ZAGURO-963045 format. One record per residue (C-alpha): residue number from 1; residue in three letters; x, y, z. Coordinates in pm, whole numbers. Example, Ala and Ser with C-alpha at 12.3 -4.5 7.8 and 13.67 -1.06 7.14 Angstrom:
2
resi=1 resn=ala xx=1230 yy=-450 zz=780
resi=2 resn=ser xx=1367 yy=-106 zz=714
***
This chain:
454
resi=1 resn=met xx=-76 yy=1935 zz=863
resi=2 resn=asn xx=-91 yy=1787 zz=515
resi=3 resn=val xx=-227 yy=1440 zz=588
resi=4 resn=asp xx=-525 yy=1386 zz=365
resi=5 resn=ser xx=-833 yy=1580 zz=263
resi=6 resn=arg xx=-1027 yy=1458 zz=563
resi=7 resn=glu xx=-768 yy=1576 zz=813
resi=8 resn=arg xx=-689 yy=1895 zz=623
resi=9 resn=gly xx=-1055 yy=1986 zz=654
resi=10 resn=leu xx=-1022 yy=1966 zz=1030
resi=11 resn=ala xx=-708 yy=2178 zz=1047
resi=12 resn=lys xx=-871 yy=2462 zz=1237
resi=13 resn=leu xx=-1009 yy=2218 zz=1493
resi=14 resn=val xx=-718 yy=1994 zz=1572
resi=15 resn=leu xx=-418 yy=2107 zz=1769
resi=16 resn=val xx=-179 yy=1837 zz=1669
resi=17 resn=ala xx=-184 yy=1633 zz=1350
resi=18 resn=ile xx=50 yy=1398 zz=1169
resi=19 resn=cys xx=323 yy=1555 zz=954
resi=20 resn=ala xx=301 yy=1306 zz=669
resi=21 resn=val xx=96 yy=1215 zz=367
resi=22 resn=val xx=58 yy=875 zz=204
resi=23 resn=leu xx=175 yy=934 zz=-151
resi=24 resn=ile xx=139 yy=597 zz=-324
resi=25 resn=val xx=-58 yy=278 zz=-308
resi=26 resn=pro xx=84 yy=4 zz=-83
resi=27 resn=leu xx=264 yy=-293 zz=-225
resi=28 resn=ala xx=252 yy=-589 zz=13
resi=29 resn=ser xx=69 yy=-777 zz=287
resi=30 resn=phe xx=151 yy=-949 zz=617
resi=31 resn=his xx=-10 yy=-1143 zz=902
resi=32 resn=val xx=3 yy=-1117 zz=1281
resi=33 resn=ser xx=211 yy=-1416 zz=1384
resi=34 resn=ala xx=540 yy=-1504 zz=1549
resi=35 resn=ala xx=822 yy=-1488 zz=1297
resi=36 resn=pro xx=1085 yy=-1762 zz=1296
resi=37 resn=lys xx=1414 yy=-1676 zz=1464
resi=38 resn=val xx=1626 yy=-1640 zz=1156
resi=39 resn=thr xx=1867 yy=-1370 zz=1048
resi=40 resn=leu xx=1755 yy=-1194 zz=734
resi=41 resn=pro xx=2005 yy=-1042 zz=492
resi=42 resn=thr xx=2034 yy=-667 zz=548
resi=43 resn=arg xx=2012 yy=-386 zz=295
resi=44 resn=ser xx=2053 yy=-12 zz=309
resi=45 resn=thr xx=1844 yy=257 zz=139
resi=46 resn=trp xx=1885 yy=578 zz=-58
resi=47 resn=asp xx=1791 yy=793 zz=238
resi=48 resn=ala xx=2040 yy=635 zz=481
resi=49 resn=asp xx=2307 yy=673 zz=213
resi=50 resn=met xx=2218 yy=1039 zz=159
resi=51 resn=val xx=2289 yy=1123 zz=524
resi=52 resn=asn xx=2583 yy=877 zz=557
resi=53 resn=ser xx=2437 yy=716 zz=868
resi=54 resn=asp xx=2555 yy=376 zz=746
resi=55 resn=ile xx=2929 yy=452 zz=755
resi=56 resn=thr xx=2980 yy=604 zz=1102
resi=57 resn=gly xx=3039 yy=285 zz=1299
resi=58 resn=tyr xx=2774 yy=391 zz=1552
resi=59 resn=ser xx=2425 yy=249 zz=1598
resi=60 resn=gly xx=2265 yy=438 zz=1888
resi=61 resn=lys xx=2334 yy=157 zz=2136
resi=62 resn=gly xx=2242 yy=254 zz=2491
resi=63 resn=val xx=2023 yy=546 zz=2383
resi=64 resn=tyr xx=1647 yy=571 zz=2450
resi=65 resn=val xx=1416 yy=727 zz=2192
resi=66 resn=ala xx=1063 yy=821 zz=2293
resi=67 resn=val xx=855 yy=820 zz=1973
resi=68 resn=leu xx=560 yy=1050 zz=2041
resi=69 resn=asp xx=312 yy=950 zz=1775
resi=70 resn=thr xx=22 yy=710 zz=1711
resi=71 resn=gly xx=180 yy=429 zz=1911
resi=72 resn=leu xx=273 yy=108 zz=1730
resi=73 resn=ala xx=46 yy=-102 zz=1510
resi=74 resn=pro xx=-115 yy=-405 zz=1677
resi=75 resn=asn xx=104 yy=-629 zz=1458
resi=76 resn=trp xx=424 yy=-428 zz=1508
resi=77 resn=lys xx=626 yy=-746 zz=1571
resi=78 resn=asp xx=580 yy=-835 zz=1204
resi=79 resn=tyr xx=809 yy=-544 zz=1119
resi=80 resn=leu xx=1017 yy=-418 zz=1410
resi=81 resn=pro xx=1280 yy=-602 zz=1620
resi=82 resn=ala xx=1105 yy=-680 zz=1951
resi=83 resn=lys xx=1425 yy=-652 zz=2154
resi=84 resn=asn xx=1444 yy=-283 zz=2071
resi=85 resn=ile xx=1092 yy=-189 zz=2186
resi=86 resn=ala xx=1053 yy=-105 zz=2555
resi=87 resn=thr xx=702 yy=-244 zz=2590
resi=88 resn=asp xx=716 yy=-208 zz=2968
resi=89 resn=leu xx=769 yy=166 zz=2934
resi=90 resn=gly xx=517 yy=232 zz=2657
resi=91 resn=lys xx=226 yy=457 zz=2744
resi=92 resn=gly xx=-47 yy=663 zz=2579
resi=93 resn=phe xx=-223 yy=993 zz=2654
resi=94 resn=lys xx=-553 yy=1130 zz=2530
resi=95 resn=glu xx=-775 yy=1430 zz=2596
resi=96 resn=asn xx=-1141 yy=1422 zz=2500
resi=97 resn=ile xx=-1295 yy=1696 zz=2291
resi=98 resn=val xx=-1661 yy=1796 zz=2280
resi=99 resn=trp xx=-1875 yy=2000 zz=2043
resi=100 resn=asn xx=-1984 yy=2342 zz=2171
resi=101 resn=ala xx=-2318 yy=2424 zz=2010
resi=102 resn=glu xx=-2299 yy=2791 zz=2114
resi=103 resn=thr xx=-1958 yy=2864 zz=1969
resi=104 resn=gln xx=-1993 yy=2607 zz=1691
resi=105 resn=ser xx=-1647 yy=2475 zz=1767
resi=106 resn=phe xx=-1471 yy=2198 zz=1956
resi=107 resn=asp xx=-1374 yy=2243 zz=2319
resi=108 resn=glu xx=-1100 yy=2046 zz=2491
resi=109 resn=ser xx=-1205 yy=1877 zz=2812
resi=110 resn=gly xx=-892 yy=1995 zz=2995
resi=111 resn=thr xx=-825 yy=1647 zz=3132
resi=112 resn=val xx=-565 yy=1407 zz=2995
resi=113 resn=tyr xx=-592 yy=1039 zz=3077
resi=114 resn=glu xx=-377 yy=737 zz=3005
resi=115 resn=ile xx=-445 yy=494 zz=2721
resi=116 resn=ser xx=-256 yy=204 zz=2568
resi=117 resn=trp xx=58 yy=263 zz=2363
resi=118 resn=ile xx=-74 yy=10 zz=2111
resi=119 resn=gly xx=-225 yy=202 zz=1823
resi=120 resn=ser xx=-537 yy=127 zz=1624
resi=121 resn=thr xx=-621 yy=77 zz=1260
resi=122 resn=gly xx=-699 yy=448 zz=1239
resi=123 resn=ser xx=-336 yy=532 zz=1163
resi=124 resn=thr xx=-10 yy=340 zz=1190
resi=125 resn=his xx=204 yy=647 zz=1125
resi=126 resn=gly xx=413 yy=583 zz=1438
resi=127 resn=thr xx=515 yy=238 zz=1312
resi=128 resn=his xx=656 yy=391 zz=994
resi=129 resn=val xx=846 yy=655 zz=1195
resi=130 resn=ala xx=993 yy=393 zz=1428
resi=131 resn=ser xx=1095 yy=178 zz=1131
resi=132 resn=thr xx=1315 yy=455 zz=991
resi=133 resn=ile xx=1506 yy=464 zz=1319
resi=134 resn=leu xx=1529 yy=89 zz=1387
resi=135 resn=gly xx=1492 yy=-76 zz=1048
resi=136 resn=tyr xx=1228 yy=-335 zz=956
resi=137 resn=asn xx=1149 yy=-674 zz=804
resi=138 resn=tyr xx=1055 yy=-643 zz=438
resi=139 resn=tyr xx=893 yy=-879 zz=193
resi=140 resn=ala xx=654 yy=-766 zz=-81
resi=141 resn=pro xx=485 yy=-1033 zz=-293
resi=142 resn=ala xx=379 yy=-752 zz=-525
resi=143 resn=asp xx=744 yy=-706 zz=-620
resi=144 resn=ala xx=733 yy=-1052 zz=-774
resi=145 resn=ala xx=401 yy=-972 zz=-941
resi=146 resn=ala xx=572 yy=-676 zz=-1105
resi=147 resn=gly xx=857 yy=-893 zz=-1229
resi=148 resn=val xx=1121 yy=-798 zz=-970
resi=149 resn=pro xx=1093 yy=-1063 zz=-696
resi=150 resn=leu xx=1299 yy=-1023 zz=-378
resi=151 resn=lys xx=1354 yy=-1264 zz=-95
resi=152 resn=pro xx=1271 yy=-1146 zz=259
resi=153 resn=leu xx=1526 yy=-905 zz=398
resi=154 resn=phe xx=1585 yy=-656 zz=677
resi=155 resn=val xx=1604 yy=-289 zz=583
resi=156 resn=asn xx=1862 yy=-111 zz=795
resi=157 resn=gly xx=1757 yy=178 zz=1016
resi=158 resn=ile xx=1947 yy=497 zz=1098
resi=159 resn=ala xx=2015 yy=390 zz=1459
resi=160 resn=pro xx=1928 yy=18 zz=1475
resi=161 resn=asp xx=2043 yy=-41 zz=1834
resi=162 resn=val xx=1844 yy=229 zz=2016
resi=163 resn=thr xx=1565 yy=137 zz=2256
resi=164 resn=val xx=1236 yy=283 zz=2133
resi=165 resn=ile xx=974 yy=385 zz=2389
resi=166 resn=pro xx=636 yy=411 zz=2213
resi=167 resn=val xx=439 yy=705 zz=2356
resi=168 resn=arg xx=99 yy=739 zz=2197
resi=169 resn=val xx=-19 yy=1101 zz=2190
resi=170 resn=leu xx=-219 yy=1085 zz=1866
resi=171 resn=ala xx=-536 yy=890 zz=1934
resi=172 resn=asp xx=-864 yy=794 zz=1766
resi=173 resn=tyr xx=-1161 yy=1028 zz=1772
resi=174 resn=ala xx=-1511 yy=983 zz=1634
resi=175 resn=ile xx=-1731 yy=1287 zz=1587
resi=176 resn=gly xx=-2090 yy=1226 zz=1484
resi=177 resn=lys xx=-2361 yy=1455 zz=1350
resi=178 resn=ser xx=-2526 yy=1473 zz=1690
resi=179 resn=gln xx=-2215 yy=1642 zz=1825
resi=180 resn=thr xx=-2163 yy=1885 zz=1540
resi=181 resn=asp xx=-2335 yy=2120 zz=1302
resi=182 resn=pro xx=-2525 yy=1873 zz=1079
resi=183 resn=val xx=-2500 yy=2110 zz=783
resi=184 resn=asn xx=-2124 yy=2145 zz=780
resi=185 resn=tyr xx=-2012 yy=1817 zz=933
resi=186 resn=thr xx=-2076 yy=1451 zz=870
resi=187 resn=asp xx=-1981 yy=1153 zz=1079
resi=188 resn=gln xx=-1603 yy=1154 zz=1100
resi=189 resn=lys xx=-1330 yy=933 zz=1236
resi=190 resn=phe xx=-979 yy=1063 zz=1255
resi=191 resn=val xx=-650 yy=1044 zz=1444
resi=192 resn=met xx=-516 yy=1350 zz=1621
resi=193 resn=gly xx=-396 yy=1481 zz=1954
resi=194 resn=thr xx=-417 yy=1791 zz=2168
resi=195 resn=asp xx=-145 yy=2014 zz=2306
resi=196 resn=arg xx=-212 yy=1879 zz=2655
resi=197 resn=ala xx=-180 yy=1519 zz=2542
resi=198 resn=val xx=149 yy=1588 zz=2365
resi=199 resn=ala xx=275 yy=1783 zz=2667
resi=200 resn=ala xx=188 yy=1486 zz=2890
resi=201 resn=gly xx=390 yy=1259 zz=2663
resi=202 resn=ile xx=687 yy=1494 zz=2672
resi=203 resn=arg xx=679 yy=1513 zz=3052
resi=204 resn=tyr xx=642 yy=1136 zz=3081
resi=205 resn=ala xx=952 yy=1073 zz=2867
resi=206 resn=thr xx=1143 yy=1338 zz=3061
resi=207 resn=asp xx=1054 yy=1178 zz=3392
resi=208 resn=leu xx=1185 yy=848 zz=3256
resi=209 resn=lys xx=1511 yy=1020 zz=3171
resi=210 resn=ile xx=1533 yy=1162 zz=3524
resi=211 resn=ala xx=1465 yy=812 zz=3659
resi=212 resn=gly xx=1773 yy=679 zz=3481
resi=213 resn=tyr xx=1662 yy=594 zz=3126
resi=214 resn=ser xx=1935 yy=805 zz=2977
resi=215 resn=pro xx=2042 yy=943 zz=2738
resi=216 resn=met xx=1694 yy=1023 zz=2606
resi=217 resn=ile xx=1566 yy=1168 zz=2280
resi=218 resn=ile xx=1207 yy=1276 zz=2217
resi=219 resn=thr xx=1108 yy=1267 zz=1851
resi=220 resn=met xx=783 yy=1423 zz=1731
resi=221 resn=ser xx=663 yy=1380 zz=1372
resi=222 resn=leu xx=355 yy=1588 zz=1442
resi=223 resn=gly xx=249 yy=1949 zz=1456
resi=224 resn=gly xx=-22 yy=2209 zz=1477
resi=225 resn=pro xx=-73 yy=2562 zz=1344
resi=226 resn=thr xx=-38 yy=2764 zz=1666
resi=227 resn=pro xx=197 yy=2775 zz=1965
resi=228 resn=ala xx=73 yy=2656 zz=2304
resi=229 resn=thr xx=218 yy=2743 zz=2642
resi=230 resn=val xx=143 yy=2399 zz=2786
resi=231 resn=met xx=349 yy=2231 zz=2516
resi=232 resn=glu xx=637 yy=2478 zz=2520
resi=233 resn=asp xx=660 yy=2452 zz=2898
resi=234 resn=ala xx=688 yy=2073 zz=2864
resi=235 resn=ile xx=958 yy=2109 zz=2598
resi=236 resn=asn xx=1155 yy=2345 zz=2821
resi=237 resn=tyr xx=1118 yy=2097 zz=3108
resi=238 resn=ala xx=1259 yy=1823 zz=2886
resi=239 resn=ile xx=1554 yy=2024 zz=2756
resi=240 resn=ser xx=1642 yy=2157 zz=3102
resi=241 resn=asn xx=1665 yy=1796 zz=3220
resi=242 resn=gly xx=1901 yy=1691 zz=2943
resi=243 resn=val xx=1652 yy=1543 zz=2695
resi=244 resn=ile xx=1718 yy=1601 zz=2323
resi=245 resn=val xx=1400 yy=1718 zz=2145
resi=246 resn=val xx=1357 yy=1678 zz=1767
resi=247 resn=ala xx=1041 yy=1777 zz=1577
resi=248 resn=ala xx=903 yy=1800 zz=1224
resi=249 resn=ala xx=890 yy=2142 zz=1061
resi=250 resn=gly xx=551 yy=2070 zz=905
resi=251 resn=asn xx=408 yy=2017 zz=556
resi=252 resn=glu xx=254 yy=2358 zz=492
resi=253 resn=gly xx=507 yy=2493 zz=240
resi=254 resn=asp xx=504 yy=2871 zz=217
resi=255 resn=ser xx=245 yy=2897 zz=495
resi=256 resn=gly xx=521 yy=2844 zz=750
resi=257 resn=met xx=626 yy=2598 zz=1015
resi=258 resn=gly xx=401 yy=2418 zz=1261
resi=259 resn=tyr xx=447 yy=2374 zz=1634
resi=260 resn=pro xx=638 yy=2232 zz=1817
resi=261 resn=gly xx=886 yy=2237 zz=1526
resi=262 resn=ala xx=877 yy=2616 zz=1503
resi=263 resn=tyr xx=1001 yy=2665 zz=1858
resi=264 resn=lys xx=1362 yy=2786 zz=1840
resi=265 resn=gln xx=1478 yy=2556 zz=2121
resi=266 resn=val xx=1364 yy=2247 zz=1928
resi=267 resn=ile xx=1577 yy=2079 zz=1659
resi=268 resn=ser xx=1345 yy=2123 zz=1362
resi=269 resn=val xx=1359 yy=1919 zz=1043
resi=270 resn=gly xx=1248 yy=1997 zz=688
resi=271 resn=ala xx=1220 yy=1747 zz=402
resi=272 resn=cys xx=1436 yy=1701 zz=96
resi=273 resn=gly xx=1451 yy=1448 zz=-186
resi=274 resn=trp xx=1685 yy=1303 zz=-450
resi=275 resn=glu xx=1694 yy=1393 zz=-818
resi=276 resn=tyr xx=1702 yy=1027 zz=-923
resi=277 resn=glu xx=1393 yy=899 zz=-742
resi=278 resn=trp xx=1212 yy=636 zz=-954
resi=279 resn=tyr xx=1504 yy=607 zz=-1199
resi=280 resn=ala xx=1601 yy=258 zz=-1318
resi=281 resn=pro xx=1960 yy=131 zz=-1283
resi=282 resn=gly xx=2196 yy=317 zz=-1513
resi=283 resn=leu xx=2005 yy=639 zz=-1437
resi=284 resn=val xx=1737 yy=550 zz=-1688
resi=285 resn=ala xx=1473 yy=819 zz=-1645
resi=286 resn=pro xx=1099 yy=754 zz=-1613
resi=287 resn=pro xx=816 yy=757 zz=-1730
resi=288 resn=leu xx=861 yy=384 zz=-1660
resi=289 resn=arg xx=888 yy=385 zz=-1280
resi=290 resn=tyr xx=1144 yy=151 zz=-1124
resi=291 resn=arg xx=980 yy=21 zz=-809
resi=292 resn=leu xx=1300 yy=-84 zz=-632
resi=293 resn=trp xx=1491 yy=243 zz=-681
resi=294 resn=trp xx=1486 yy=306 zz=-305
resi=295 resn=leu xx=1665 yy=-16 zz=-206
resi=296 resn=gln xx=2038 yy=-75 zz=-236
resi=297 resn=asp xx=2014 yy=-435 zz=-348
resi=298 resn=asn xx=2200 yy=-593 zz=-640
resi=299 resn=thr xx=1929 yy=-844 zz=-731
resi=300 resn=trp xx=1781 yy=-604 zz=-985
resi=301 resn=gly xx=2025 yy=-320 zz=-946
resi=302 resn=phe xx=2012 yy=35 zz=-810
resi=303 resn=asn xx=2163 yy=379 zz=-860
resi=304 resn=asp xx=2424 yy=445 zz=-595
resi=305 resn=met xx=2426 yy=778 zz=-414
resi=306 resn=thr xx=2734 yy=983 zz=-492
resi=307 resn=glu xx=2986 yy=1023 zz=-210
resi=308 resn=asn xx=3110 yy=1347 zz=-361
resi=309 resn=thr xx=2944 yy=1620 zz=-156
resi=310 resn=lys xx=2986 yy=1881 zz=-431
resi=311 resn=ala xx=2801 yy=1653 zz=-671
resi=312 resn=leu xx=2541 yy=1559 zz=-409
resi=313 resn=val xx=2445 yy=1923 zz=-354
resi=314 resn=asn xx=2330 yy=1933 zz=-716
resi=315 resn=gln xx=2115 yy=1622 zz=-670
resi=316 resn=val xx=1922 yy=1735 zz=-361
resi=317 resn=tyr xx=1593 yy=1919 zz=-387
resi=318 resn=ile xx=1357 yy=2061 zz=-126
resi=319 resn=thr xx=999 yy=1933 zz=-148
resi=320 resn=ser xx=730 yy=2184 zz=-235
resi=321 resn=trp xx=532 yy=2108 zz=80
resi=322 resn=ser xx=816 yy=2115 zz=335
resi=323 resn=ser xx=738 yy=2412 zz=561
resi=324 resn=arg xx=939 yy=2727 zz=506
resi=325 resn=glu xx=1043 yy=2932 zz=807
resi=326 resn=lys xx=860 yy=3257 zz=873
resi=327 resn=glu xx=967 yy=3551 zz=1084
resi=328 resn=gly xx=1020 yy=3437 zz=1440
resi=329 resn=gln xx=1057 yy=3073 zz=1333
resi=330 resn=gln xx=1374 yy=2870 zz=1297
resi=331 resn=leu xx=1427 yy=2581 zz=1058
resi=332 resn=asp xx=1743 yy=2398 zz=1160
resi=333 resn=val xx=1821 yy=2123 zz=907
resi=334 resn=val xx=1670 yy=1908 zz=632
resi=335 resn=ala xx=1674 yy=1531 zz=583
resi=336 resn=pro xx=1526 yy=1281 zz=332
resi=337 resn=gly xx=1148 yy=1291 zz=346
resi=338 resn=ser xx=1017 yy=1282 zz=-10
resi=339 resn=trp xx=963 yy=908 zz=-64
resi=340 resn=val xx=1056 yy=698 zz=237
resi=341 resn=arg xx=961 yy=331 zz=229
resi=342 resn=gly xx=835 yy=157 zz=539
resi=343 resn=pro xx=559 yy=-43 zz=707
resi=344 resn=tyr xx=223 yy=130 zz=721
resi=345 resn=pro xx=-35 yy=-141 zz=789
resi=346 resn=gly xx=-397 yy=-49 zz=746
resi=347 resn=gly xx=-734 yy=-122 zz=591
resi=348 resn=pro xx=-923 yy=-314 zz=489
resi=349 resn=gly xx=-783 yy=-523 zz=770
resi=350 resn=tyr xx=-496 yy=-707 zz=925
resi=351 resn=ser xx=-572 yy=-1048 zz=779
resi=352 resn=his xx=-254 yy=-1093 zz=582
resi=353 resn=leu xx=43 yy=-1324 zz=540
resi=354 resn=pro xx=367 yy=-1278 zz=738
resi=355 resn=trp xx=696 yy=-1216 zz=559
resi=356 resn=trp xx=805 yy=-1574 zz=616
resi=357 resn=ser xx=492 yy=-1733 zz=467
resi=358 resn=ser xx=438 yy=-1829 zz=105
resi=359 resn=gly xx=112 yy=-1802 zz=-79
resi=360 resn=leu xx=-113 yy=-1555 zz=-256
resi=361 resn=gly xx=-356 yy=-1473 zz=23
resi=362 resn=trp xx=-257 yy=-1107 zz=-4
resi=363 resn=tyr xx=-367 yy=-1112 zz=-368
resi=364 resn=tyr xx=-690 yy=-1309 zz=-340
resi=365 resn=gly xx=-788 yy=-1121 zz=-26
resi=366 resn=his xx=-764 yy=-787 zz=-208
resi=367 resn=asn xx=-569 yy=-646 zz=85
resi=368 resn=pro xx=-405 yy=-322 zz=-34
resi=369 resn=gly xx=-98 yy=-398 zz=171
resi=370 resn=asn xx=129 yy=-275 zz=440
resi=371 resn=phe xx=435 yy=-110 zz=284
resi=372 resn=tyr xx=402 yy=243 zz=159
resi=373 resn=tyr xx=614 yy=526 zz=35
resi=374 resn=leu xx=534 yy=812 zz=269
resi=375 resn=gly xx=629 yy=1172 zz=213
resi=376 resn=gly xx=647 yy=1434 zz=485
resi=377 resn=thr xx=865 yy=1607 zz=737
resi=378 resn=ser xx=740 yy=1320 zz=955
resi=379 resn=met xx=969 yy=1095 zz=753
resi=380 resn=ala xx=1263 yy=1338 zz=759
resi=381 resn=thr xx=1253 yy=1381 zz=1137
resi=382 resn=pro xx=1348 yy=1023 zz=1244
resi=383 resn=his xx=1661 yy=1048 zz=1026
resi=384 resn=val xx=1783 yy=1337 zz=1240
resi=385 resn=thr xx=1671 yy=1156 zz=1554
resi=386 resn=gly xx=1875 yy=853 zz=1454
resi=387 resn=ile xx=2185 yy=1062 zz=1391
resi=388 resn=ala xx=2141 yy=1234 zz=1727
resi=389 resn=ala xx=2124 yy=886 zz=1885
resi=390 resn=gln xx=2454 yy=793 zz=1723
resi=391 resn=met xx=2604 yy=1115 zz=1863
resi=392 resn=leu xx=2477 yy=1035 zz=2213
resi=393 resn=gln xx=2620 yy=685 zz=2192
resi=394 resn=lys xx=2960 yy=841 zz=2132
resi=395 resn=asp xx=2914 yy=1116 zz=2393
resi=396 resn=pro xx=2619 yy=1066 zz=2633
resi=397 resn=thr xx=2685 yy=1404 zz=2798
resi=398 resn=leu xx=2570 yy=1607 zz=2497
resi=399 resn=asp xx=2287 yy=1851 zz=2562
resi=400 resn=gln xx=2031 yy=2005 zz=2327
resi=401 resn=ala xx=2237 yy=2310 zz=2236
resi=402 resn=lys xx=2546 yy=2105 zz=2155
resi=403 resn=val xx=2361 yy=1847 zz=1944
resi=404 resn=glu xx=2184 yy=2120 zz=1747
resi=405 resn=ser xx=2505 yy=2316 zz=1698
resi=406 resn=ile xx=2698 yy=2015 zz=1567
resi=407 resn=leu xx=2417 yy=1901 zz=1337
resi=408 resn=lys xx=2398 yy=2248 zz=1184
resi=409 resn=ser xx=2770 yy=2319 zz=1162
resi=410 resn=thr xx=2837 yy=1985 zz=989
resi=411 resn=ala xx=2534 yy=1990 zz=757
resi=412 resn=leu xx=2583 yy=2007 zz=381
resi=413 resn=pro xx=2463 yy=2355 zz=276
resi=414 resn=ile xx=2186 yy=2342 zz=17
resi=415 resn=pro xx=2158 yy=2666 zz=-180
resi=416 resn=ala xx=1833 yy=2810 zz=-308
resi=417 resn=gly xx=1745 yy=2664 zz=-645
resi=418 resn=ser xx=1508 yy=2463 zz=-862
resi=419 resn=met xx=1509 yy=2117 zz=-1013
resi=420 resn=ser xx=1304 yy=1905 zz=-1253
resi=421 resn=ile xx=1179 yy=1602 zz=-1060
resi=422 resn=phe xx=971 yy=1305 zz=-1168
resi=423 resn=asp xx=667 yy=1290 zz=-944
resi=424 resn=leu xx=348 yy=1088 zz=-933
resi=425 resn=gly xx=126 yy=1391 zz=-963
resi=426 resn=pro xx=-132 yy=1310 zz=-1078
resi=427 resn=pro xx=-49 yy=1298 zz=-1359
resi=428 resn=gln xx=288 yy=1126 zz=-1343
resi=429 resn=asp xx=534 yy=1362 zz=-1504
resi=430 resn=phe xx=838 yy=1579 zz=-1448
resi=431 resn=tyr xx=771 yy=1888 zz=-1238
resi=432 resn=thr xx=994 yy=2183 zz=-1156
resi=433 resn=tyr xx=1026 yy=2244 zz=-783
resi=434 resn=ser xx=1183 yy=2563 zz=-651
resi=435 resn=trp xx=1294 yy=2669 zz=-305
resi=436 resn=gly xx=1467 yy=2954 zz=-124
resi=437 resn=thr xx=1696 yy=2973 zz=176
resi=438 resn=asp xx=1390 yy=2979 zz=403
resi=439 resn=ala xx=1341 yy=2609 zz=318
resi=440 resn=thr xx=1689 yy=2470 zz=377
resi=441 resn=gly xx=1796 yy=2559 zz=730
resi=442 resn=ala xx=2167 yy=2490 zz=775
resi=443 resn=gly xx=2145 yy=2219 zz=511
resi=444 resn=leu xx=2132 yy=1841 zz=473
resi=445 resn=val xx=2239 yy=1652 zz=786
resi=446 resn=gln xx=2556 yy=1442 zz=749
resi=447 resn=ala xx=2600 yy=1175 zz=1012
resi=448 resn=asp xx=2966 yy=1103 zz=944
resi=449 resn=ala xx=3061 yy=1469 zz=975
resi=450 resn=ala xx=2854 yy=1511 zz=1291
resi=451 resn=leu xx=3022 yy=1212 zz=1457
resi=452 resn=ala xx=3366 yy=1329 zz=1346
resi=453 resn=ala xx=3302 yy=1665 zz=1514
resi=454 resn=leu xx=3272 yy=1500 zz=1858
***
């Protein structure tokens, strides 16, 4: 999957990788500490507005969502509402891999063992995914440095009242020269998973559903290049027991969809974007990028998403990297995934100020921050998961086939086309992106229409 050059280089070795790419430098910093019990003002975002998840009157209350990913960052409480994280149910799964000198390739050990659901500093991808579903605390001192200061606030999620079960299936690996071909490989550290580890996570979440944690959704913002019986069997086990399974289509563009998203029985999600990304209020076009374009806050202004569906169709584009369906594959729907803001804590460390603290430690410490714009079908997938949670709140008896059918029949059809979009490149400029019907599925998910169909 299109993560970064390091992980792309390992594509033929890893079975499951993250369906996202960090597309811009971070903008803020935070610290691991207990936040005061205060209610922050809430704000919505362009992506929630695009799918109308904020006007349905449903919040996913009573629904469990197993997020199969990297687990949550060690300082996840800085961002996510603790009451919505089922820490007692969190679990992780990992399978070791070893270097085979004879075949000059990696072999899986065949044994999956349990690890913590708390992630590492290797990747905090799962925290960003969870934040799209639940919402998150936001405060970026760098906004003030750029001349657009904002007070701390809470960014609304697609289904803010679900209970998230963090299931870590993407773990840390370190492969040294002694284990590999010293000519072609250097010491490497990366985050990935195997088909067996993902399958174990799927079965674990399904068993929780059978035990009474219901209704249950499994969301997977991950994928690999080839199908695997062990994973598909686990998916079938989940669906046959009433679990809703949603997965990213992948970030391979014309090369086709990844797995598990490519399985027809899975609700697969491609990524779209908005014509007016980075535009200043009043639809003032770049090249001067407006850093708060994503947030619907009146402090500095924003461009409101049109509620006219005929007009919206002409403002939606499909990203160049969102995987197109190939023969035998099925792309179901698309959702916002081009530039989705959220917490993504990382290096050089976690020594940073919390949202409720004043000071310039983030600046003097040269910490690159913890809020990023991420682009990927990884980011699109939790939007669909959140809408499915709203549907299950309204009707907990819905099964996989019914949820998929409603999402597709109520989606806003996106025709094949092309559009000039401002992108960060490099270089920053307007680029023309084109797509066919193999990239759109049934269209852009619409939460209000899906709920009205129940």
